[in-house]
C-alpha positions in Angstrom: 0.3 4.3 4.4 0.2 6.3 8.1 -0.8 4.1 10.1 -2.5 5.4 13.9 0.7 5.8 16.2 -0.2 3.9 19.1 -1.3 5.8 22.2 -4.5 7.3 20.7 -6.3 8.1 17.4 -5.6 11.9 17.9 -2.2 11.2 17.8 -2.7 9.1 14.4 -4.1 12.2 13.3 -1.1 14.2 13.7 1.2 11.7 11.7 -0.9 12.2 8.2 -3.6 15.1 8.6 -1.9 18.3 10.3 -2.5 21.1 8.0 -4.7 19.4 5.3 -8.0 20.7 3.9 -11.3 19.2 3.9 -12.5 17.6 0.1 -14.2 19.9 -2.4 -18.2 19.6 -2.6 -19.1 16.7 -5.0 -19.5 18.2 -9.3 -21.8 15.3 -10.1 -23.9 12.8 -8.7 -22.5 9.1 -8.5 -24.3 6.2 -9.2 -26.6 4.7 -6.5 -24.6 1.5 -6.6 -21.3 3.2 -6.2 -18.8 2.3 -3.2 -17.8 5.4 -0.7 -14.5 5.4 -2.6 -16.2 5.4 -5.5 -18.6 8.2 -5.4 -15.7 10.7 -4.4 -15.0 10.9 -8.1 -17.5 13.5 -8.5 -15.2 15.7 -6.7 -13.1 18.3 -8.8 -9.4 17.3 -7.6 -10.0 13.5 -9.1 -11.2 15.0 -11.9 -8.2 17.0 -12.2 -5.7 14.5 -11.8 -7.4 12.1 -14.1 -7.3 14.6 -17.0 -3.7 16.1 -16.3 -2.6 12.7 -16.5 -4.6 11.4 -19.3 -5.9 9.0 -17.4 -9.2 10.3 -17.7 -10.0 7.8 -20.9 -9.5 4.9 -18.9 -12.6 4.2 -17.3 -14.7 5.6 -20.6 -12.9 3.2 -23.0 -13.4 0.3 -20.2 -17.0 1.0 -19.8 -17.2 0.4 -24.3 -15.6 -2.4 -23.8 -17.2 -3.9 -21.2 -20.4 -3.2 -23.0 -19.7 -5.1 -25.9 -19.2 -8.9 -23.6 -21.8 -10.9 -24.7 -21.2 -13.8 -22.3 -19.8 -13.9 -18.4 -16.3 -15.5 -20.1 -16.0 -12.8 -22.5 -16.6 -9.8 -19.7 -13.8 -11.7 -17.3 -11.3 -11.9 -20.2 -12.1 -7.8 -20.6 -11.9 -7.1 -17.1 -8.5 -8.7 -16.4 -6.9 -7.4 -19.8 -8.2 -3.6 -19.2 -6.8 -4.2 -14.9 -3.5 -5.8 -16.4 -3.0 -2.6 -19.0 -4.2 -0.2 -16.4 -1.0 -1.5 -14.0 0.9 -1.6 -16.7 0.4 1.8 -18.1 0.9 3.6 -14.5 4.2 1.4 -14.0 5.0 2.8 -17.5 4.1 6.6 -17.0 6.1 6.4 -13.4 9.2 4.5 -15.0 9.4 7.5 -18.0 8.3 4.8 -20.9 5.5 6.1 -23.3 3.5 9.7 -23.3 3.5 11.3 -20.3 -0.5 12.0 -20.9 -0.4 15.6 -19.5 1.6 17.9 -17.3 1.2 15.7 -13.8 4.6 14.5 -13.0 5.2 11.2 -13.6 6.2 10.0 -10.5 2.5 10.3 -9.3 0.7 7.5 -7.7 -3.1 9.1 -8.0 -3.8 8.5 -11.5 -3.5 4.7 -10.9 -6.0 5.0 -7.7 -8.8 6.9 -9.2 -8.9 5.6 -13.0 -9.3 1.9 -10.6 -12.3 3.1 -9.3 -13.8 4.6 -12.2 -13.2 1.3 -13.7 -14.3 -0.3 -10.9 -17.7 1.8 -10.5 -18.6 0.8 -14.2 -18.3 -2.7 -13.4 -20.4 -2.4 -10.1 -23.2 -0.6 -12.3 -22.9 -3.0 -15.2 -26.1 -4.6 -16.2 -25.6 -6.5 -19.3 -28.2 -8.4 -21.2 -27.2 -11.7 -20.4 -27.4 -11.4 -16.4 -25.2 -11.0 -14.1 -25.2 -13.2 -10.7 -24.4 -11.4 -7.6 -21.4 -14.1 -6.9 -20.0 -13.1 -10.9 -19.9 -9.3 -10.0 -18.0 -9.8 -6.9 -15.7 -12.0 -9.2 -15.2 -9.2 -11.9 -14.1 -6.3 -9.5 -11.9 -8.9 -7.7 -10.2 -9.9 -11.1 -9.9 -6.1 -11.8 -8.6 -5.0 -7.9 -6.0 -8.0 -8.4 -4.9 -7.6 -12.1 -4.6 -3.4 -11.8 -2.7 -3.6 -8.4 0.3 -5.6 -10.0 -0.8 -8.3 -7.6 -1.4 -11.1 -10.3 2.1 -9.4 -12.2 4.5 -10.5 -9.8 7.1 -12.2 -12.5 10.9 -12.9 -11.4 13.7 -14.2 -14.2 15.6 -17.3 -13.4 18.9 -16.8 -11.4 19.5 -13.3 -9.6 18.4 -12.0 -6.3 14.9 -11.4 -6.0 12.8 -8.4 -3.5 9.1 -7.7 -3.6 7.8 -4.7 -2.1 4.6 -3.6 -1.2 2.4 -0.2 -0.9 -0.8 1.3 -0.5 -3.4 3.4 -2.1 -4.4 7.1 -0.9 -6.4 7.4 2.1 -7.2 9.9 4.5 -9.3 11.9 1.2 -12.3 12.9 3.4 -9.7 15.2 5.1 -7.8 15.9 2.2 -8.9 14.5 -1.3 -5.4 15.7 -3.2 -3.5 13.2 -1.0 -0.8 11.1 -2.5 0.6 7.9 -1.0 4.7 7.8 -1.7 4.5 3.6 -0.7 2.0 3.3 -3.7 4.6 5.7 -5.9 7.4 3.7 -4.8 5.7 0.7 -5.8 5.1 2.0 -9.6 8.3 3.4 -9.6 10.7 0.1 -8.6 8.4 -2.3 -10.4 10.3 -4.9 -12.8 13.7 -3.1 -11.9 16.8 -4.2 -11.1 19.1 -2.5 -8.0 23.0 -2.7 -8.0 23.8 -4.1 -4.5 27.2 -4.6 -3.5 27.0 -8.6 -4.1 25.2 -8.3 -7.6 21.8 -7.0 -9.1 18.6 -7.6 -7.5 15.5 -7.7 -9.3 12.4 -5.6 -7.8 8.7 -6.7 -8.0 5.9 -4.5 -6.5 2.3 -4.9 -5.4 -0.2 -2.3 -3.9 -2.7 -3.2 -1.4 -6.1 -1.3 -0.6 -6.7 0.9 2.6 -10.0 -1.1 3.6 -10.0 -3.1 6.8 -12.5 -6.2 5.0 -10.2 -7.0 2.0 -7.7 -7.5 4.9 -10.2 -9.5 6.4 -10.5 -12.0 3.1 -7.0 -12.6 3.0 -6.1 -10.2 -0.3 -2.4 -10.2 1.8 -1.5 -13.9 2.0 -3.2 -14.7 -1.4 -1.0 -12.7 -2.9 2.5 -12.7 -1.2 1.7 -17.2 -0.3 3.3 -17.9 -3.7 6.4 -15.9 -3.5 7.8 -16.0 0.2 10.0 -19.3 -0.4 11.4 -17.9 -3.9 12.5 -14.0 -2.6 15.7 -13.0 -0.7 14.1 -10.3 0.8 10.5 -8.4 1.2 9.3 -5.3 3.3 5.7 -4.0 3.1 5.6 0.1 3.0 3.6 2.2 3.9 3.7 6.4 5.0 4.1 6.7 8.8 5.7 10.1 10.3 6.5 13.6 9.3 10.6 13.7 8.0 11.5 9.9 8.8 11.3 7.0 7.6 11.2 4.1 10.0 12.0 0.4 10.4 9.2 -1.2 12.6 11.0 -4.0 14.9 7.5 -5.3 16.4 4.2 -5.6 14.6 1.1 -6.2 17.0 -2.2 -8.7 16.3 -4.5 -5.1 17.1 -7.1 -3.2 14.9 -7.3 0.2 16.2 -10.5 1.2 14.6 -9.5 4.0 12.6 -11.8 4.6 9.5 -10.2 3.1 6.2 -11.4 4.6 2.9 -14.9 3.3 2.9 -15.2 4.8 6.1 -15.5 1.8 7.8 -13.9 1.1 11.1 -12.7 -2.2 13.0 -11.4 -2.8 16.3 -10.6 -6.1 17.3 -7.5 -8.8 17.2 -6.6 -8.8 13.5 -8.6 -12.0 11.6 -6.2 -14.8 10.8 -6.5 -18.5 9.8 -6.1 -20.8 12.5 -6.1 -18.2 15.6 -5.4 -20.5 18.3 -1.9 -20.2 16.8 -2.1 -17.0 16.6 1.1 -14.6 18.1 0.4 -11.2 19.3 3.8 -9.9 18.2 5.7 -10.4 14.9 9.0 -9.1 14.6 11.2 -8.1 11.6 13.7 -9.8 10.2 15.3 -7.3 8.0 18.6 -6.2 8.4 17.5 -2.8 10.7 20.7 -1.9 12.1 22.8 -1.6 8.9 20.0 0.1 7.3 19.4 2.8 10.1 23.4 3.3 9.9 24.0 3.6 6.5 23.7 7.3 4.9 20.2 6.1 2.3 18.9 9.8 1.9 17.9 13.4 3.5 15.5 11.6 5.7 16.8 10.6 8.6 15.9 6.4 9.3 15.2 4.6 13.1 14.9 1.6 14.3 11.5 2.1 15.9 11.1 -0.2 18.7 8.3 1.1 20.6 4.6 -0.8 21.3 2.1 -0.2 23.2 0.7 -3.6 24.8 -1.8 -4.4 27.8 0.9 -6.2 30.8 -0.1 -9.9 31.7 -2.4 -9.9 34.4 -3.4 -6.2 33.5 -6.4 -4.3 32.1 -4.8 -1.1 31.0 -2.5 -0.3 27.7 1.1 0.7 28.4 3.9 2.2 26.2 7.1 -0.1 26.1 9.6 2.1 24.1 11.8 -1.5 24.1 9.6 -3.7 22.9 6.8 -6.2 24.1 6.8 -7.7 27.6 6.5 -11.4 28.2 2.7 -12.7 28.2 1.7 -9.4 26.9 -1.4 -8.5 24.6 -0.8 -6.4 21.7 -3.0 -2.4 21.4 -0.3 -1.1 18.7 2.9 -2.6 17.0 5.5 0.0 16.3 3.8 1.1 12.9 0.4 2.0 15.3 -2.4 -0.5 14.5 -3.8 0.7 11.4 -3.2 -1.3 8.1 0.5 -0.8 7.6 0.9 -2.6 11.3 -1.5 -4.9 9.8 0.1 -5.9 6.6 3.2 -6.0 8.4 1.8 -8.6 11.0 0.3 -10.7 8.2 3.4 -10.7 5.9 6.0 -11.7 9.0 3.4 -14.0 10.1 3.2 -15.6 6.9 6.5 -15.5 6.5 6.8 -17.5 10.1 4.4 -20.0 9.4 5.8 -21.3 6.3 9.1 -21.6 8.5 11.4 -18.8 7.0 11.8 -16.9 9.6 15.4 -17.7 10.6 16.4 -17.3 6.4 13.7 -15.1 4.9 14.5 -10.9 5.6 11.7 -9.5 6.0 9.4 -6.6 7.5 7.8 -3.0 7.2 9.6 0.2 6.5 7.6 3.6 7.2 8.0 6.7 4.7 7.9 9.9 5.9 4.3 11.9 5.4 4.6 13.5 1.6 4.1 16.9 2.1 2.9 19.7 0.2 4.7 22.8 -0.2 4.3 25.6 2.2 1.1 27.6 2.0 -0.4 25.0 -0.7 -3.5 24.2 0.4 -5.6 23.6 -3.1 -3.6 22.6 -5.8 -3.5 19.2 -6.7 0.8 19.8 -7.0 3.7 21.8 -6.7 7.6 21.5 -7.0 8.2 20.6 -3.5 5.6 17.9 -3.0 7.1 16.7 -6.3 10.8 16.7 -4.6 9.7 15.1 -1.6 8.1 12.3 -3.6 11.1 11.6 -5.7 13.7 12.1 -2.7 11.2 9.5 -0.6 11.2 6.7 -4.1 14.7 7.1 -4.5 15.6 6.5 -0.5 13.5 3.4 -0.4 15.6 2.2 -3.2 18.9 3.2 -1.2 17.2 1.1 1.9 16.6 -2.0 -0.1 19.9 -1.9 -2.0 21.6 -1.7 1.9 19.5 -4.2 2.9 20.1 -6.7 0.3 24.0 -6.3 0.7 23.6 -6.5 4.9 21.8 -9.7 4.2 24.4 -11.2 2.1 27.6 -10.3 4.0 25.6 -11.6 7.0 24.6 -14.9 4.6 28.4 -15.3 4.0 
């Protein structure tokens, strides 16, 4: 997920929105209960993506199953099963298992995103005869979100190395509703796979997160990652960043810069975490960034990004620091900006540190290049260059992980 890049919000736009087109008009009215994200489902582009991937049947089939429930307990079982099945179906499609369901390339992350929204819209508008309280509906939605994002599907076999990777939903959809997020596509492509490193195989497990400030404030990152950080050998959060380059973000900042999320909600504040009295302004990567930057991992250059924006101790105005924060400063943007990509990196590395793992668990954030359509394509949902770019990004993330695990093992040895 592209973050807003430090200096101004306008600069953030240049990272992910250059040349994008506006969203088409809705083709059908959304239910009154639908969220901002769910309301976009009525547009022609999401419908085309769902149809061309075979995922257009997901929400209708889910609605029929949900309608058969005669109790809250039964509804919960249906939701958990359907959410897990959607994640598994998206992973299988991305990894070449089962039918493609249409002519949309298998590496595409967008069918999962739009199908999930179709399902959450069904839950939000459902009024069963047995009655459904607000807290029960919220719990069903929470279960659906978690299971359909792979957050409850992280399982490692006994023995071997373990790697945990996260991605994001598509975003900035009101600027171009066709957008795909290469970090989400990478999560689907790598989930449950094994990468061969210089020191043996490593199992990769993944999960995808929403682009919503409120979910992060409610602790979705910590709830998902806490059970596993003490058990893995390396983790990295991944999102979309600059055009034409990868960045390993050296420093993460405790500041939300206010750029609107997928619900068109803005937040400008210190990142809200548990125990704010002990909250640091900055956290740092423990990924082997020098080895990653030096290795030939793919066609995109990879940078060790050390820049931050801070308010210096005793100062009042933000200052860009190319070499990282100064003592006692207040964060205004990490290397990855001050959007949700910076925040997931901050939260994950803060959790690492609070669990006492800073000195023995490599972890941090990697920004991928912006996923671009082919030259001149302002209307079509896909094109050969778009697919090639996404496949190259996925392959390079895999190569970066291979280097990172191998470098970590050499350091420990």
